Backbone of each chain as nested JSON, in Angstrom:
{
  "chains": [
    {"id": "A", "residues": [
      {"number": 1, "name": "UNK", "atoms": {"N": [-11.557, -18.451, 60.138], "CA": [-11.967, -17.128, 60.64], "C": [-10.786, -16.162, 60.456]}},
      {"number": 2, "name": "UNK", "atoms": {"N": [-11.117, -14.952, 60.107], "CA": [-10.089, -13.975, 59.83], "C": [-9.541, -13.422, 61.151]}},
      {"number": 3, "name": "UNK", "atoms": {"N": [-8.255, -13.701, 61.439], "CA": [-7.689, -13.339, 62.736], "C": [-6.965, -12.005, 62.682]}},
      {"number": 4, "name": "UNK", "atoms": {"N": [-7.379, -11.081, 61.832], "CA": [-6.628, -9.82, 61.693], "C": [-6.698, -9.004, 62.977]}},
      {"number": 5, "name": "UNK", "atoms": {"N": [-5.592, -8.274, 63.239], "CA": [-5.535, -7.385, 64.41], "C": [-6.323, -6.113, 64.081]}},
      {"number": 6, "name": "UNK", "atoms": {"N": [-7.325, -5.776, 64.908], "CA": [-8.168, -4.608, 64.587], "C": [-7.373, -3.31, 64.475]}},
      {"number": 7, "name": "UNK", "atoms": {"N": [-6.283, -3.223, 65.243], "CA": [-5.476, -1.992, 65.169], "C": [-4.764, -1.907, 63.818]}},
      {"number": 8, "name": "UNK", "atoms": {"N": [-4.286, -3.052, 63.358], "CA": [-3.577, -3.055, 62.074], "C": [-4.559, -2.787, 60.937]}},
      {"number": 9, "name": "UNK", "atoms": {"N": [-5.782, -3.332, 61.068], "CA": [-6.807, -3.087, 60.042], "C": [-7.155, -1.593, 60.016]}},
      {"number": 10, "name": "UNK", "atoms": {"N": [-7.341, -1.012, 61.214], "CA": [-7.698, 0.415, 61.29], "C": [-6.578, 1.266, 60.691]}},
      {"number": 11, "name": "UNK", "atoms": {"N": [-5.35, 0.927, 61.012], "CA": [-4.216, 1.699, 60.482], "C": [-4.145, 1.555, 58.964]}},
      {"number": 12, "name": "UNK", "atoms": {"N": [-4.343, 0.337, 58.489], "CA": [-4.31, 0.098, 57.046], "C": [-5.361, 0.899, 56.316]}},
      {"number": 13, "name": "UNK", "atoms": {"N": [-6.552, 0.913, 56.888], "CA": [-7.633, 1.699, 56.272], "C": [-7.281, 3.182, 56.244]}},
      {"number": 14, "name": "UNK", "atoms": {"N": [-6.627, 3.654, 57.313], "CA": [-6.259, 5.069, 57.393], "C": [-5.231, 5.424, 56.317]}},
      {"number": 15, "name": "UNK", "atoms": {"N": [-4.28, 4.491, 56.105], "CA": [-3.26, 4.726, 55.064], "C": [-3.926, 4.753, 53.689]}},
      {"number": 16, "name": "UNK", "atoms": {"N": [-4.83, 3.799, 53.464], "CA": [-5.517, 3.72, 52.159], "C": [-6.306, 5.003, 51.922]}},
      {"number": 17, "name": "UNK", "atoms": {"N": [-6.992, 5.47, 52.971], "CA": [-7.802, 6.686, 52.862], "C": [-6.913, 7.877, 52.467]}},
      {"number": 18, "name": "UNK", "atoms": {"N": [-5.786, 7.998, 53.159], "CA": [-4.893, 9.13, 52.884], "C": [-4.329, 9.043, 51.47]}},
      {"number": 19, "name": "UNK", "atoms": {"N": [-4.014, 7.825, 51.062], "CA": [-3.466, 7.629, 49.707], "C": [-4.512, 8.011, 48.65]}},
      {"number": 20, "name": "UNK", "atoms": {"N": [-5.762, 7.575, 48.884], "CA": [-6.835, 7.862, 47.897], "C": [-7.139, 9.348, 47.856]}},
      {"number": 21, "name": "UNK", "atoms": {"N": [-7.013, 9.999, 49.037], "CA": [-7.256, 11.449, 49.044], "C": [-6.234, 12.168, 48.156]}},
      {"number": 22, "name": "UNK", "atoms": {"N": [-5.035, 11.592, 48.07], "CA": [-4.009, 12.183, 47.199], "C": [-4.15, 11.691, 45.755]}},
      {"number": 23, "name": "UNK", "atoms": {"N": [-5.111, 10.768, 45.562], "CA": [-5.342, 10.175, 44.228], "C": [-4.044, 9.567, 43.661]}},
      {"number": 24, "name": "UNK", "atoms": {"N": [-3.335, 8.834, 44.518], "CA": [-2.135, 8.141, 44.032], "C": [-2.336, 6.646, 44.225]}},
      {"number": 25, "name": "UNK", "atoms": {"N": [-1.601, 5.882, 43.44], "CA": [-1.723, 4.421, 43.501], "C": [-0.71, 3.867, 44.504]}},
      {"number": 26, "name": "UNK", "atoms": {"N": [-0.849, 2.583, 44.809], "CA": [0.142, 1.935, 45.671], "C": [1.517, 1.974, 45.002]}},
      {"number": 27, "name": "UNK", "atoms": {"N": [1.523, 1.867, 43.686], "CA": [2.808, 1.941, 42.963], "C": [3.463, 3.31, 43.169]}},
      {"number": 28, "name": "UNK", "atoms": {"N": [2.621, 4.366, 43.065], "CA": [3.17, 5.718, 43.287], "C": [3.77, 5.8, 44.689]}},
      {"number": 29, "name": "UNK", "atoms": {"N": [2.969, 5.351, 45.669], "CA": [3.408, 5.445, 47.078], "C": [4.69, 4.638, 47.286]}},
      {"number": 30, "name": "UNK", "atoms": {"N": [4.748, 3.502, 46.613], "CA": [5.942, 2.657, 46.703], "C": [7.156, 3.393, 46.155]}},
      {"number": 31, "name": "UNK", "atoms": {"N": [6.938, 4.112, 45.071], "CA": [8.015, 4.883, 44.432], "C": [8.517, 5.975, 45.384]}},
      {"number": 32, "name": "UNK", "atoms": {"N": [7.582, 6.698, 45.997], "CA": [7.948, 7.818, 46.882], "C": [8.667, 7.32, 48.136]}},
      {"number": 33, "name": "UNK", "atoms": {"N": [8.201, 6.173, 48.628], "CA": [8.684, 5.739, 49.958], "C": [9.784, 4.7, 49.885]}},
      {"number": 34, "name": "UNK", "atoms": {"N": [9.939, 4.111, 48.684], "CA": [10.867, 2.964, 48.528], "C": [10.441, 1.786, 49.418]}},
      {"number": 35, "name": "UNK", "atoms": {"N": [9.176, 1.772, 49.738], "CA": [8.621, 0.601, 50.424], "C": [7.991, -0.266, 49.333]}},
      {"number": 36, "name": "UNK", "atoms": {"N": [8.273, -1.54, 49.403], "CA": [7.778, -2.454, 48.378], "C": [6.251, -2.379, 48.25]}},
      {"number": 37, "name": "UNK", "atoms": {"N": [5.769, -2.343, 47.005], "CA": [4.321, -2.191, 46.779], "C": [3.543, -3.293, 47.484]}},
      {"number": 38, "name": "UNK", "atoms": {"N": [4.017, -4.518, 47.428], "CA": [3.241, -5.601, 48.054], "C": [3.2, -5.409, 49.571]}},
      {"number": 39, "name": "UNK", "atoms": {"N": [4.267, -4.814, 50.134], "CA": [4.265, -4.546, 51.586], "C": [3.243, -3.465, 51.905]}},
      {"number": 40, "name": "UNK", "atoms": {"N": [3.171, -2.454, 51.03], "CA": [2.164, -1.397, 51.219], "C": [0.762, -2.014, 51.169]}},
      {"number": 41, "name": "UNK", "atoms": {"N": [0.563, -2.9, 50.23], "CA": [-0.747, -3.558, 50.096], "C": [-1.075, -4.345, 51.367]}},
      {"number": 42, "name": "UNK", "atoms": {"N": [-0.079, -5.026, 51.916], "CA": [-0.323, -5.822, 53.133], "C": [-0.571, -4.919, 54.344]}},
      {"number": 43, "name": "UNK", "atoms": {"N": [0.082, -3.754, 54.368], "CA": [-0.186, -2.801, 55.458], "C": [-1.63, -2.311, 55.325]}},
      {"number": 44, "name": "UNK", "atoms": {"N": [-2.022, -1.92, 54.097], "CA": [-3.368, -1.394, 53.882], "C": [-4.436, -2.436, 54.203]}},
      {"number": 45, "name": "UNK", "atoms": {"N": [-4.08, -3.719, 54.072], "CA": [-5.058, -4.774, 54.364], "C": [-4.95, -5.304, 55.791]}},
      {"number": 46, "name": "UNK", "atoms": {"N": [-4.184, -4.584, 56.611], "CA": [-4.126, -4.946, 58.031], "C": [-3.391, -6.245, 58.307]}},
      {"number": 47, "name": "UNK", "atoms": {"N": [-2.542, -6.613, 57.371], "CA": [-1.813, -7.887, 57.538], "C": [-0.447, -7.646, 58.187]}},
      {"number": 48, "name": "UNK", "atoms": {"N": [0.206, -6.522, 57.792], "CA": [1.541, -6.268, 58.33], "C": [1.485, -5.3, 59.514]}},
      {"number": 49, "name": "UNK", "atoms": {"N": [2.489, -5.404, 60.365], "CA": [2.602, -4.561, 61.567], "C": [3.789, -3.625, 61.348]}},
      {"number": 50, "name": "UNK", "atoms": {"N": [3.548, -2.458, 60.749], "CA": [4.669, -1.6, 60.326], "C": [5.482, -1.071, 61.493]}},
      {"number": 51, "name": "UNK", "atoms": {"N": [6.741, -0.826, 61.23], "CA": [7.624, -0.281, 62.263], "C": [7.453, 1.235, 62.345]}},
      {"number": 52, "name": "UNK", "atoms": {"N": [8.037, 1.807, 63.404], "CA": [7.968, 3.253, 63.619], "C": [8.504, 4.003, 62.392]}},
      {"number": 53, "name": "UNK", "atoms": {"N": [9.642, 3.604, 61.892], "CA": [10.234, 4.347, 60.771], "C": [9.386, 4.197, 59.504]}},
      {"number": 54, "name": "UNK", "atoms": {"N": [8.759, 3.029, 59.328], "CA": [7.865, 2.852, 58.169], "C": [6.644, 3.767, 58.316]}},
      {"number": 55, "name": "UNK", "atoms": {"N": [6.111, 3.858, 59.533], "CA": [4.972, 4.742, 59.788], "C": [5.35, 6.182, 59.449]}},
      {"number": 56, "name": "UNK", "atoms": {"N": [6.541, 6.59, 59.885], "CA": [6.981, 7.974, 59.633], "C": [7.187, 8.218, 58.135]}},
      {"number": 57, "name": "UNK", "atoms": {"N": [7.742, 7.239, 57.452], "CA": [7.969, 7.368, 56.003], "C": [6.637, 7.497, 55.26]}},
      {"number": 58, "name": "UNK", "atoms": {"N": [5.673, 6.661, 55.656], "CA": [4.344, 6.732, 55.02], "C": [3.672, 8.07, 55.321]}},
      {"number": 59, "name": "UNK", "atoms": {"N": [3.748, 8.506, 56.578], "CA": [3.106, 9.77, 56.971], "C": [3.659, 10.917, 56.133]}},
      {"number": 60, "name": "UNK", "atoms": {"N": [4.972, 10.904, 55.964], "CA": [5.617, 11.997, 55.222], "C": [5.164, 11.985, 53.759]}},
      {"number": 61, "name": "UNK", "atoms": {"N": [5.168, 10.788, 53.151], "CA": [4.798, 10.669, 51.733], "C": [3.329, 11.02, 51.509]}},
      {"number": 62, "name": "UNK", "atoms": {"N": [2.519, 10.756, 52.53], "CA": [1.072, 11.002, 52.401], "C": [0.687, 12.396, 52.898]}},
      {"number": 63, "name": "UNK", "atoms": {"N": [1.73, 13.159, 53.346], "CA": [1.497, 14.535, 53.838], "C": [0.489, 14.557, 54.98]}},
      {"number": 64, "name": "UNK", "atoms": {"N": [0.593, 13.562, 55.863], "CA": [-0.27, 13.523, 57.055], "C": [0.661, 13.501, 58.266]}},
      {"number": 65, "name": "UNK", "atoms": {"N": [0.494, 14.425, 59.206], "CA": [1.344, 14.388, 60.395], "C": [1.222, 13.027, 61.091]}},
      {"number": 66, "name": "UNK", "atoms": {"N": [2.353, 12.449, 61.521], "CA": [2.312, 11.138, 62.156], "C": [1.286, 11.067, 63.295]}},
      {"number": 67, "name": "UNK", "atoms": {"N": [1.179, 12.176, 64.064], "CA": [0.242, 12.148, 65.202], "C": [-1.195, 11.999, 64.702]}},
      {"number": 68, "name": "UNK", "atoms": {"N": [-1.471, 12.604, 63.541], "CA": [-2.845, 12.537, 63.005], "C": [-3.174, 11.099, 62.577]}},
      {"number": 69, "name": "UNK", "atoms": {"N": [-2.196, 10.427, 62.026], "CA": [-2.408, 9.022, 61.632], "C": [-2.773, 8.191, 62.859]}},
      {"number": 70, "name": "UNK", "atoms": {"N": [-2.156, 8.55, 64.02], "CA": [-2.342, 7.72, 65.221], "C": [-3.625, 8.063, 65.969]}},
      {"number": 71, "name": "UNK", "atoms": {"N": [-4.232, 9.194, 65.598], "CA": [-5.451, 9.587, 66.325], "C": [-6.567, 8.568, 66.181]}},
      {"number": 72, "name": "UNK", "atoms": {"N": [-6.521, 7.771, 65.136], "CA": [-7.585, 6.777, 64.938], "C": [-7.65, 5.818, 66.123]}},
      {"number": 73, "name": "UNK", "atoms": {"N": [-6.543, 5.705, 66.86], "CA": [-6.516, 4.742, 67.965], "C": [-7.037, 5.353, 69.26]}},
      {"number": 74, "name": "UNK", "atoms": {"N": [-7.113, 6.674, 69.256], "CA": [-7.423, 7.345, 70.514], "C": [-8.791, 6.947, 71.043]}},
      {"number": 75, "name": "UNK", "atoms": {"N": [-9.797, 7.142, 70.241], "CA": [-11.145, 6.869, 70.789], "C": [-11.199, 5.403, 71.193]}},
      {"number": 76, "name": "UNK", "atoms": {"N": [-10.693, 4.518, 70.337], "CA": [-10.739, 3.075, 70.621], "C": [-9.848, 2.803, 71.83]}},
      {"number": 77, "name": "UNK", "atoms": {"N": [-8.669, 3.451, 71.79], "CA": [-7.653, 3.204, 72.825], "C": [-8.187, 3.608, 74.196]}},
      {"number": 78, "name": "UNK", "atoms": {"N": [-8.729, 4.855, 74.23], "CA": [-9.151, 5.387, 75.528], "C": [-10.315, 4.567, 76.065]}},
      {"number": 79, "name": "UNK", "atoms": {"N": [-11.228, 4.168, 75.207], "CA": [-12.434, 3.482, 75.716], "C": [-12.16, 2.037, 76.091]}},
      {"number": 80, "name": "UNK", "atoms": {"N": [-10.996, 1.558, 75.728], "CA": [-10.72, 0.136, 76.024], "C": [-10.485, -0.084, 77.509]}},
      {"number": 81, "name": "UNK", "atoms": {"N": [-10.116, 1.005, 78.212], "CA": [-9.723, 0.78, 79.637], "C": [-10.902, 0.55, 80.552]}}
    ]},
    {"id": "B", "residues": [
      {"number": 1, "name": "UNK", "atoms": {"N": [31.776, 5.316, 65.153], "CA": [30.773, 6.37, 65.193], "C": [29.4, 5.73, 65.423]}},
      {"number": 2, "name": "UNK", "atoms": {"N": [28.615, 6.402, 66.258], "CA": [27.327, 5.851, 66.637], "C": [26.305, 6.122, 65.522]}},
      {"number": 3, "name": "UNK", "atoms": {"N": [25.805, 5.048, 64.868], "CA": [24.945, 5.225, 63.698], "C": [23.471, 5.187, 64.066]}},
      {"number": 4, "name": "UNK", "atoms": {"N": [23.086, 5.623, 65.254], "CA": [21.685, 5.508, 65.661], "C": [20.786, 6.382, 64.797]}},
      {"number": 5, "name": "UNK", "atoms": {"N": [19.543, 5.872, 64.585], "CA": [18.548, 6.618, 63.822], "C": [17.971, 7.699, 64.742]}},
      {"number": 6, "name": "UNK", "atoms": {"N": [18.053, 8.986, 64.31], "CA": [17.592, 10.079, 65.18], "C": [16.122, 9.954, 65.583]}},
      {"number": 7, "name": "UNK", "atoms": {"N": [15.323, 9.347, 64.682], "CA": [13.9, 9.2, 65.02], "C": [13.734, 8.179, 66.143]}},
      {"number": 8, "name": "UNK", "atoms": {"N": [14.511, 7.106, 66.064], "CA": [14.409, 6.058, 67.084], "C": [14.934, 6.585, 68.417]}},
      {"number": 9, "name": "UNK", "atoms": {"N": [15.983, 7.411, 68.361], "CA": [16.54, 8.005, 69.593], "C": [15.497, 8.937, 70.211]}},
      {"number": 10, "name": "UNK", "atoms": {"N": [14.863, 9.753, 69.36], "CA": [13.848, 10.701, 69.863], "C": [12.686, 9.946, 70.489]}},
      {"number": 11, "name": "UNK", "atoms": {"N": [12.259, 8.884, 69.818], "CA": [11.138, 8.101, 70.352], "C": [11.532, 7.447, 71.668]}},
      {"number": 12, "name": "UNK", "atoms": {"N": [12.733, 6.9, 71.714], "CA": [13.203, 6.256, 72.939], "C": [13.25, 7.217, 74.107]}},
      {"number": 13, "name": "UNK", "atoms": {"N": [13.727, 8.42, 73.836], "CA": [13.784, 9.442, 74.893], "C": [12.372, 9.791, 75.379]}},
      {"number": 14, "name": "UNK", "atoms": {"N": [11.435, 9.832, 74.416], "CA": [10.052, 10.179, 74.776], "C": [9.447, 9.104, 75.681]}},
      {"number": 15, "name": "UNK", "atoms": {"N": [9.742, 7.834, 75.36], "CA": [9.224, 6.721, 76.169], "C": [9.84, 6.791, 77.575]}},
      {"number": 16, "name": "UNK", "atoms": {"N": [11.142, 7.042, 77.622], "CA": [11.829, 7.121, 78.924], "C": [11.235, 8.251, 79.761]}},
      {"number": 17, "name": "UNK", "atoms": {"N": [10.996, 9.377, 79.1], "CA": [10.437, 10.546, 79.799], "C": [9.072, 10.198, 80.394]}},
      {"number": 18, "name": "UNK", "atoms": {"N": [8.231, 9.562, 79.58], "CA": [6.877, 9.21, 80.043], "C": [6.954, 8.196, 81.182]}},
      {"number": 19, "name": "UNK", "atoms": {"N": [7.884, 7.281, 81.078], "CA": [8.02, 6.257, 82.121], "C": [8.469, 6.905, 83.444]}},
      {"number": 20, "name": "UNK", "atoms": {"N": [9.43, 7.825, 83.345], "CA": [9.955, 8.488, 84.561], "C": [8.893, 9.386, 85.183]}},
      {"number": 21, "name": "UNK", "atoms": {"N": [8.059, 9.99, 84.309], "CA": [6.982, 10.829, 84.857], "C": [6.043, 9.981, 85.715]}},
      {"number": 22, "name": "UNK", "atoms": {"N": [5.903, 8.704, 85.352], "CA": [5.046, 7.802, 86.13], "C": [5.826, 7.198, 87.306]}},
      {"number": 23, "name": "UNK", "atoms": {"N": [7.131, 7.525, 87.365], "CA": [8.005, 6.983, 88.419], "C": [7.95, 5.45, 88.454]}},
      {"number": 24, "name": "UNK", "atoms": {"N": [8.011, 4.826, 87.29], "CA": [8.063, 3.363, 87.228], "C": [9.375, 2.946, 86.571]}},
      {"number": 25, "name": "UNK", "atoms": {"N": [9.776, 1.725, 86.861], "CA": [11.03, 1.21, 86.31], "C": [10.764, 0.492, 84.988]}},
      {"number": 26, "name": "UNK", "atoms": {"N": [11.829, 0.142, 84.288], "CA": [11.677, -0.645, 83.054], "C": [11.044, -2.001, 83.397]}},
      {"number": 27, "name": "UNK", "atoms": {"N": [11.41, -2.513, 84.582], "CA": [10.828, -3.804, 84.993], "C": [9.311, -3.679, 85.156]}},
      {"number": 28, "name": "UNK", "atoms": {"N": [8.895, -2.58, 85.797], "CA": [7.446, -2.348, 85.954], "C": [6.775, -2.303, 84.58]}},
      {"number": 29, "name": "UNK", "atoms": {"N": [7.365, -1.491, 83.695], "CA": [6.778, -1.314, 82.359], "C": [6.739, -2.651, 81.612]}},
      {"number": 30, "name": "UNK", "atoms": {"N": [7.775, -3.435, 81.824], "CA": [7.837, -4.758, 81.19], "C": [6.697, -5.636, 81.699]}},
      {"number": 31, "name": "UNK", "atoms": {"N": [6.431, -5.53, 82.991], "CA": [5.357, -6.31, 83.623], "C": [3.996, -5.91, 83.043]}},
      {"number": 32, "name": "UNK", "atoms": {"N": [3.77, -4.59, 82.931], "CA": [2.465, -4.103, 82.445], "C": [2.229, -4.473, 80.983]}},
      {"number": 33, "name": "UNK", "atoms": {"N": [3.335, -4.41, 80.207], "CA": [3.177, -4.523, 78.741], "C": [3.491, -5.92, 78.212]}},
      {"number": 34, "name": "UNK", "atoms": {"N": [4.129, -6.719, 79.067], "CA": [4.623, -8.044, 78.636], "C": [5.642, -7.902, 77.504]}},
      {"number": 35, "name": "UNK", "atoms": {"N": [6.252, -6.737, 77.451], "CA": [7.368, -6.556, 76.522], "C": [8.632, -6.807, 77.337]}},
      {"number": 36, "name": "UNK", "atoms": {"N": [9.53, -7.561, 76.776], "CA": [10.754, -7.918, 77.487], "C": [11.515, -6.661, 77.939]}},
      {"number": 37, "name": "UNK", "atoms": {"N": [12.004, -6.679, 79.199], "CA": [12.676, -5.497, 79.747], "C": [13.861, -5.074, 78.883]}},
      {"number": 38, "name": "UNK", "atoms": {"N": [14.608, -6.043, 78.383], "CA": [15.793, -5.654, 77.594], "C": [15.346, -4.99, 76.285]}},
      {"number": 39, "name": "UNK", "atoms": {"N": [14.195, -5.413, 75.761], "CA": [13.683, -4.792, 74.526], "C": [13.259, -3.35, 74.822]}},
      {"number": 40, "name": "UNK", "atoms": {"N": [12.623, -3.16, 76.005], "CA": [12.242, -1.794, 76.411], "C": [13.496, -0.931, 76.518]}},
      {"number": 41, "name": "UNK", "atoms": {"N": [14.519, -1.496, 77.112], "CA": [15.777, -0.748, 77.261], "C": [16.34, -0.37, 75.883]}},
      {"number": 42, "name": "UNK", "atoms": {"N": [16.271, -1.279, 74.95], "CA": [16.818, -0.997, 73.608], "C": [15.964, 0.039, 72.872]}},
      {"number": 43, "name": "UNK", "atoms": {"N": [14.643, 0.01, 73.119], "CA": [13.772, 1.039, 72.525], "C": [14.153, 2.396, 73.109]}},
      {"number": 44, "name": "UNK", "atoms": {"N": [14.284, 2.442, 74.449], "CA": [14.597, 3.715, 75.104], "C": [15.955, 4.259, 74.651]}},
      {"number": 45, "name": "UNK", "atoms": {"N": [16.848, 3.351, 74.254], "CA": [18.176, 3.798, 73.82], "C": [18.262, 3.983, 72.307]}},
      {"number": 46, "name": "UNK", "atoms": {"N": [17.1, 3.969, 71.655], "CA": [17.089, 4.27, 70.218], "C": [17.715, 3.195, 69.356]}},
      {"number": 47, "name": "UNK", "atoms": {"N": [17.782, 1.994, 69.91], "CA": [18.413, 0.89, 69.153], "C": [17.367, 0.091, 68.374]}},
      {"number": 48, "name": "UNK", "atoms": {"N": [16.181, -0.107, 69.0], "CA": [15.15, -0.898, 68.333], "C": [14.135, -0.006, 67.605]}},
      {"number": 49, "name": "UNK", "atoms": {"N": [13.525, -0.565, 66.581], "CA": [12.53, 0.123, 65.766], "C": [11.18, -0.532, 66.043]}},
      {"number": 50, "name": "UNK", "atoms": {"N": [10.453, -0.048, 67.064], "CA": [9.25, -0.74, 67.519], "C": [8.144, -0.76, 66.466]}},
      {"number": 51, "name": "UNK", "atoms": {"N": [7.33, -1.805, 66.542], "CA": [6.207, -1.923, 65.597], "C": [5.03, -1.093, 66.102]}},
      {"number": 52, "name": "UNK", "atoms": {"N": [4.045, -0.952, 65.221], "CA": [2.845, -0.184, 65.558], "C": [2.185, -0.732, 66.826]}},
      {"number": 53, "name": "UNK", "atoms": {"N": [2.021, -2.041, 66.906], "CA": [1.32, -2.6, 68.076], "C": [2.149, -2.402, 69.353]}},
      {"number": 54, "name": "UNK", "atoms": {"N": [3.477, -2.451, 69.234], "CA": [4.321, -2.193, 70.407], "C": [4.176, -0.733, 70.842]}},
      {"number": 55, "name": "UNK", "atoms": {"N": [4.133, 0.173, 69.881], "CA": [3.948, 1.591, 70.184], "C": [2.625, 1.794, 70.921]}},
      {"number": 56, "name": "UNK", "atoms": {"N": [1.571, 1.147, 70.442], "CA": [0.254, 1.301, 71.058], "C": [0.236, 0.703, 72.466]}},
      {"number": 57, "name": "UNK", "atoms": {"N": [0.91, -0.433, 72.628], "CA": [0.978, -1.08, 73.949], "C": [1.719, -0.191, 74.94]}},
      {"number": 58, "name": "UNK", "atoms": {"N": [2.83, 0.399, 74.493], "CA": [3.601, 1.29, 75.37], "C": [2.788, 2.536, 75.709]}},
      {"number": 59, "name": "UNK", "atoms": {"N": [2.13, 3.109, 74.694], "CA": [1.343, 4.327, 74.921], "C": [0.271, 4.076, 75.984]}},
      {"number": 60, "name": "UNK", "atoms": {"N": [-0.373, 2.934, 75.848], "CA": [-1.464, 2.618, 76.783], "C": [-0.912, 2.457, 78.202]}},
      {"number": 61, "name": "UNK", "atoms": {"N": [0.186, 1.722, 78.331], "CA": [0.769, 1.465, 79.66], "C": [1.302, 2.75, 80.289]}},
      {"number": 62, "name": "UNK", "atoms": {"N": [1.738, 3.673, 79.441], "CA": [2.301, 4.93, 79.94], "C": [1.253, 6.027, 80.054]}},
      {"number": 63, "name": "UNK", "atoms": {"N": [-0.014, 5.664, 79.709], "CA": [-1.132, 6.626, 79.773], "C": [-0.854, 7.878, 78.946]}},
      {"number": 64, "name": "UNK", "atoms": {"N": [-0.264, 7.666, 77.769], "CA": [-0.023, 8.787, 76.849], "C": [-0.744, 8.44, 75.54]}},
      {"number": 65, "name": "UNK", "atoms": {"N": [-1.608, 9.315, 75.059], "CA": [-2.262, 9.012, 73.79], "C": [-1.205, 8.768, 72.701]}},
      {"number": 66, "name": "UNK", "atoms": {"N": [-1.411, 7.73, 71.865], "CA": [-0.431, 7.43, 70.828], "C": [-0.067, 8.652, 69.98]}},
      {"number": 67, "name": "UNK", "atoms": {"N": [-1.08, 9.491, 69.689], "CA": [-0.809, 10.65, 68.834], "C": [0.169, 11.592, 69.535]}},
      {"number": 68, "name": "UNK", "atoms": {"N": [0.05, 11.682, 70.861], "CA": [0.926, 12.594, 71.602], "C": [2.378, 12.086, 71.55]}},
      {"number": 69, "name": "UNK", "atoms": {"N": [2.538, 10.778, 71.624], "CA": [3.895, 10.207, 71.517], "C": [4.524, 10.584, 70.185]}},
      {"number": 70, "name": "UNK", "atoms": {"N": [3.684, 10.643, 69.14], "CA": [4.213, 10.856, 67.791], "C": [4.449, 12.332, 67.481]}},
      {"number": 71, "name": "UNK", "atoms": {"N": [3.91, 13.193, 68.351], "CA": [4.058, 14.632, 68.073], "C": [5.522, 15.065, 68.073]}},
      {"number": 72, "name": "UNK", "atoms": {"N": [6.365, 14.299, 68.725], "CA": [7.78, 14.678, 68.767], "C": [8.382, 14.74, 67.358]}},
      {"number": 73, "name": "UNK", "atoms": {"N": [7.741, 14.044, 66.425], "CA": [8.303, 13.995, 65.064], "C": [7.814, 15.148, 64.205]}},
      {"number": 74, "name": "UNK", "atoms": {"N": [6.76, 15.8, 64.705], "CA": [6.104, 16.783, 63.851], "C": [7.037, 17.927, 63.507]}},
      {"number": 75, "name": "UNK", "atoms": {"N": [7.561, 18.566, 64.512], "CA": [8.369, 19.764, 64.187], "C": [9.522, 19.323, 63.296]}},
      {"number": 76, "name": "UNK", "atoms": {"N": [10.168, 18.225, 63.647], "CA": [11.34, 17.744, 62.883], "C": [10.862, 17.313, 61.499]}},
      {"number": 77, "name": "UNK", "atoms": {"N": [9.708, 16.58, 61.515], "CA": [9.183, 16.012, 60.268], "C": [8.845, 17.124, 59.281]}},
      {"number": 78, "name": "UNK", "atoms": {"N": [8.098, 18.115, 59.775], "CA": [7.603, 19.152, 58.863], "C": [8.776, 19.952, 58.333]}},
      {"number": 79, "name": "UNK", "atoms": {"N": [9.751, 20.243, 59.154], "CA": [10.848, 21.115, 58.704], "C": [11.822, 20.402, 57.794]}},
      {"number": 80, "name": "UNK", "atoms": {"N": [11.7, 19.084, 57.706], "CA": [12.658, 18.353, 56.868], "C": [12.423, 18.588, 55.39]}},
      {"number": 81, "name": "UNK", "atoms": {"N": [11.21, 19.043, 55.033], "CA": [10.882, 19.096, 53.571], "C": [11.512, 20.294, 52.907]}}
    ]}
  ]
}
């Protein structure tokens, strides 16, 4: 059974969406961010748990305010209580 | 010379501020989040680079939407370009 963390999957999907909106590849994003392409792929697939600085680096490269990236958790986050 | 990452320092200060607004101690926060108190202390002092799930856990325990925690980077983030 796939034990992926739903938050990491949601974040990964959000990164992939932002990247596709810019019509850039993982290689391009890797070049801009100096984050290894395979690590980017694992983040997009909800496998890796990125650090704060990695989140900020991705947000900047994808031209998405960091707070906007995190909004995906709000509805889920708030309703969990 | 203190080589702290300004983003980590800013985030740590934001967590400390939110915790003090709730008038809770690091021990309390550690209890709620199951994050080790010394790790919380290192986050608040800008020494540790917390992961996405740790950020979400802290946001939830501090009753601050994750996006709001990240807004501290916006003004700095946007003006850096």
